[in-house]
DRENVEXLUM-986413 format. One record per residue: residue in one letter; x, y, z of N, C-alpha, C in turn. Coordinates in steps of 0.05 Angstrom, whole numbers, padded with zeros to 5 digits, always signed. Example, Ala and Ser with C-alpha at 12.3 -4.5 7.8 and 13.67 -1.06 7.14 Angstrom:
! DRENVEXLUM-986413
a+00264-00114+00156+00246-00090+00156+00264-00066+00156;s+00257-00045+00142+00273-00021+00143+00258+00001+00157;
//
This chain:
! DRENVEXLUM-986413
x+01777+01402+01837+01798+01421+01836+01825+01407+01834;x+01841+01416+01817+01868+01405+01813+01884+01409+01839;x+01897+01387+01848+01913+01389+01873+01938+01405+01867;x+01946+01421+01887+01971+01437+01886+01971+01457+01863;x+01948+01470+01857+01948+01491+01837+01952+01518+01851;x+01950+01539+01836+01955+01565+01847+01931+01579+01858;x+01908+01565+01859+01883+01579+01868+01883+01589+01896;x+01900+01577+01914+01900+01588+01941+01911+01616+01942;x+01924+01625+01920+01933+01653+01919+01910+01672+01916;x+01886+01662+01910+01862+01679+01909+01858+01693+01936;x+01868+01682+01958+01865+01695+01984+01879+01722+01983;x+01902+01724+01971+01916+01749+01969+01900+01769+01952;x+01888+01760+01931+01871+01777+01914+01848+01788+01931;x+01836+01771+01947+01814+01780+01964+01823+01801+01984;x+01846+01797+01996+01857+01817+02015+01862+01843+02001;x+01874+01843+01978+01878+01868+01962+01852+01881+01956;x+01832+01866+01948+01805+01876+01942+01793+01889+01966;x+01794+01876+01989+01782+01886+02013+01795+01912+02023;x+01822+01912+02023+01837+01936+02031+01831+01959+02012;x+01830+01954+01986+01824+01975+01967+01796+01986+01971;x+01776+01969+01973+01748+01978+01976+01745+01993+02002;x+01757+01982+02024+01754+01995+02050+01767+02023+02049;x+01790+02026+02036+01803+02052+02034+01785+02072+02018;x+01773+02063+01997+01756+02080+01981+01731+02088+01996;x+01718+02070+02010+01695+02078+02026+01702+02097+02048;x+01726+02094+02059+01736+02112+02080+01738+02140+02068;x+01750+02142+02044+01753+02168+02030+01725+02180+02024;x+01707+02164+02014+01680+02174+02007+01665+02184+02032;x+01670+02171+02054+01657+02179+02079+01668+02204+02092;x+01694+02211+02086+01707+02232+02100+01715+02256+02083;x+01715+02253+02057+01725+02274+02039+01703+02283+02020;x+01702+02309+02015+01685+02320+01993+01701+02317+01968;x+01687+02316+01945+01701+02314+01919+01721+02337+01917;x+01745+02330+01909+01768+02348+01906+01780+02358+01932;x+01769+02350+01954+01781+02358+01980+01809+02345+01982;x+01828+02359+01993+01855+02349+01995+01867+02355+02022;x+01883+02336+02032+01898+02339+02057+01927+02332+02051;x+01945+02351+02055+01973+02347+02051+01984+02330+02075;x+01998+02309+02069+02010+02292+02089+02040+02297+02089;x+02052+02301+02066+02080+02307+02062+02083+02328+02041;x+02106+02341+02039+02108+02362+02018+02102+02352+01990;x+02106+02326+01985+02102+02315+01958+02078+02295+01957;x+02063+02292+01978+02042+02272+01979+02017+02282+01993;x+01994+02279+01980+01969+02287+01991+01948+02265+01988;x+01928+02267+02004+01904+02251+02000+01883+02270+01987;x+01875+02264+01963+01857+02282+01948+01836+02264+01935;x+01811+02269+01941+01789+02253+01930+01782+02263+01902;x+01786+02246+01882+01777+02251+01855+01762+02227+01844;x+01747+02232+01823+01732+02211+01810+01744+02206+01782;x+01750+02182+01776+01761+02175+01750+01741+02159+01734;x+01731+02170+01712+01711+02156+01696+01724+02142+01672;x+01751+02142+01672+01766+02128+01651+01783+02106+01663;x+01804+02100+01649+01823+02080+01658+01848+02096+01668;x+01871+02083+01667+01896+02096+01675+01899+02122+01660;x+01906+02143+01675+01910+02170+01664+01885+02180+01650;x+01862+02170+01658+01835+02177+01648+01831+02171+01618;x+01847+02152+01608+01841+02144+01580+01815+02129+01579;x+01802+02128+01556+01776+02115+01552+01755+02127+01571;x+01757+02153+01576+01739+02167+01594+01710+02162+01585;x+01693+02155+01603+01665+02151+01598+01658+02124+01586;x+01677+02106+01583+01673+02079+01572+01669+02059+01594;x+01651+02064+01612+01646+02048+01636+01643+02018+01630;x+01625+02012+01611+01618+01984+01606+01640+01970+01591;x+01654+01984+01573+01676+01972+01559+01698+01965+01579;x+01705+01984+01597+01726+01980+01617+01718+01958+01636;x+01692+01957+01644+01683+01935+01662+01685+01908+01648;x+01679+01907+01623+01681+01882+01607+01710+01872+01605;x+01728+01891+01600+01756+01884+01598+01766+01874+01625;x+01758+01887+01647+01766+01878+01674+01755+01850+01680;x+01731+01844+01672+01720+01817+01676+01735+01796+01660;x+01741+01802+01635+01756+01783+01619+01784+01778+01630;x+01798+01800+01638+01824+01797+01650+01823+01781+01675;x+01803+01786+01692+01800+01771+01717+01796+01741+01712;x+01779+01735+01692+01774+01706+01685+01800+01693+01675;x+01815+01707+01659+01841+01696+01649+01860+01692+01672;x+01861+01711+01690+01880+01708+01713+01872+01684+01731;x+01846+01681+01736+01837+01658+01752+01844+01632+01738;x+01840+01631+01712+01848+01607+01697+01878+01602+01699;x+01894+01623+01697+01923+01621+01699+01931+01610+01727;x+01918+01621+01747+01924+01611+01775+01917+01582+01777;x+01894+01574+01765+01886+01546+01766+01906+01528+01752;x+01916+01538+01730+01935+01522+01713+01962+01521+01727;x+01970+01542+01741+01997+01543+01753+01999+01524+01777;x+02023+01516+01783+02027+01501+01807+02031+01520+01830;x+02029+01510+01854+02033+01526+01878+02062+01535+01881;x+02080+01522+01866+02109+01529+01868+02116+01553+01852;x+02099+01562+01834+02104+01586+01818+02097+01611+01834;x+02112+01615+01856+02104+01635+01875+02104+01663+01865;x+02125+01671+01851+02127+01699+01841+02105+01705+01821;x+02101+01687+01802+02080+01691+01782+02052+01691+01795;x+02047+01672+01814+02021+01671+01827+02017+01696+01844;x+02038+01705+01858+02036+01730+01874+02029+01754+01856;x+02043+01756+01834+02038+01779+01816+02010+01778+01804;x+02001+01754+01796+01974+01751+01785+01953+01758+01806;x+01957+01751+01830+01938+01756+01852+01936+01786+01857;x+01959+01800+01856+01958+01829+01859+01943+01842+01837;x+01948+01834+01812+01933+01845+01789+01903+01839+01792;x+01896+01815+01799+01868+01807+01802+01854+01824+01824;x+01866+01826+01847+01854+01841+01869+01850+01870+01861;x+01870+01882+01847+01867+01910+01838+01846+01913+01817;x+01846+01894+01798+01826+01896+01776+01797+01893+01787;x+01794+01875+01807+01767+01872+01819+01759+01896+01835;x+01779+01909+01849+01773+01933+01864+01763+01956+01846;x+01777+01960+01824+01768+01982+01806+01743+01974+01791;x+01739+01948+01785+01714+01939+01773+01690+01944+01792;x+01694+01938+01817+01672+01943+01837+01665+01973+01836;x+01684+01990+01836+01679+02019+01835+01663+02026+01810;x+01671+02016+01787+01658+02023+01762+01628+02014+01763;x+01624+01990+01773+01596+01980+01773+01580+01992+01795;x+01591+01997+01819+01576+02007+01842+01572+02037+01841;x+01594+02052+01835+01593+02081+01835+01590+02094+01807;x+01598+02079+01787+01599+02091+01760+01625+02105+01754;x+01643+02105+01773+01670+02117+01770+01689+02103+01790;x+01715+02108+01786+01734+02096+01804+01743+02118+01824;x+01744+02112+01849+01753+02130+01870+01784+02130+01870;x+01796+02153+01865+01825+02157+01867+01830+02177+01889;x+01853+02173+01903+01858+02191+01925+01888+02194+01932;x+01905+02178+01922+01934+02181+01928+01946+02200+01907;x+01957+02222+01918+01964+02245+01901+01994+02252+01905;x+02010+02249+01885+02039+02253+01887+02047+02276+01868;x+02063+02295+01879+02074+02316+01862+02101+02326+01873;x+02117+02335+01855+02143+02347+01862+02145+02373+01847;x+02143+02395+01861+02144+02421+01849+02121+02424+01829;x+02127+02430+01804+02106+02433+01784+02098+02407+01771;x+02112+02385+01777+02105+02359+01766+02084+02346+01783;x+02063+02337+01770+02041+02323+01784+02034+02297+01771;x+02035+02275+01786+02028+02249+01776+01998+02246+01778;x+01985+02233+01759+01956+02229+01762+01948+02215+01788;x+01927+02224+01801+01918+02213+01826+01910+02183+01821;x+01916+02166+01841+01912+02137+01838+01901+02126+01864;x+01899+02099+01865+01888+02086+01889+01904+02060+01895;x+01896+02046+01915+01910+02022+01923+01908+02000+01902;x+01885+01998+01889+01882+01979+01867+01902+01984+01845;x+01905+02009+01838+01925+02017+01817+01953+02009+01825;x+01960+02013+01851+01986+02005+01861+01990+01975+01858;x+01969+01959+01866+01971+01930+01864+01974+01921+01835;x+01959+01933+01817+01961+01926+01789+01989+01932+01778;x+02000+01956+01784+02026+01963+01774+02049+01945+01785;x+02048+01941+01811+02068+01923+01824+02065+01895+01813;x+02040+01886+01810+02035+01859+01799+02045+01856+01771;x+02041+01876+01754+02051+01875+01726+02082+01874+01726;x+02094+01891+01743+02123+01891+01745+02134+01864+01753;x+02122+01852+01774+02130+01826+01783+02125+01803+01763;x+02103+01806+01748+02096+01786+01728+02118+01787+01706;x+02126+01811+01698+02147+01813+01678+02173+01801+01689;x+02179+01807+01714+02203+01795+01726+02201+01765+01727;x+02178+01754+01734+02175+01725+01735+02178+01713+01707;x+02169+01727+01687+02172+01717+01659+02201+01716+01651;x+02216+01736+01660+02245+01736+01653+02260+01715+01667;x+02250+01706+01691+02264+01686+01707+02258+01658+01698;x+02237+01654+01682+02230+01627+01674+02252+01614+01657;x+02258+01589+01662+02278+01576+01645+02268+01573+01616;x+02286+01577+01598+02279+01575+01570+02277+01545+01562;x+02256+01538+01547+02252+01510+01538+02271+01505+01515;x+02284+01482+01516+02301+01474+01493+02286+01455+01475;x+02292+01457+01450+02278+01440+01430+02294+01415+01425;
//
């Protein structure tokens, strides 16, 4: 293993994965499908099954989505290996994306669907229900874009 690479950031991905999976099993153990508990006027815990990707696109394409998640995970692990430990923001963002991708991949392979339960709405506006893995992926993508913008430009 290359010394001082970004692979130790895999620990963060493992933590994200464990928290995501634990939260989903907690929901499965305590909620019936479509059962909802309001926590705030704009936020509920509602158990739904997502057989697609974000916003239920590619609905029913379980194996295609699982394959994409595996490929993305392999690319991220390679990027972490290639990166130095000093590329903190990029490594942090990649680890969030990896942990989230693996959490949703586990759901697809184990359950045949992704467990979603975080439900946000304001009045008549309703955001699609999501989970902790989705949060990690979105935050990770945002931070990855930010880290890309902060990289010094190479001069020729």
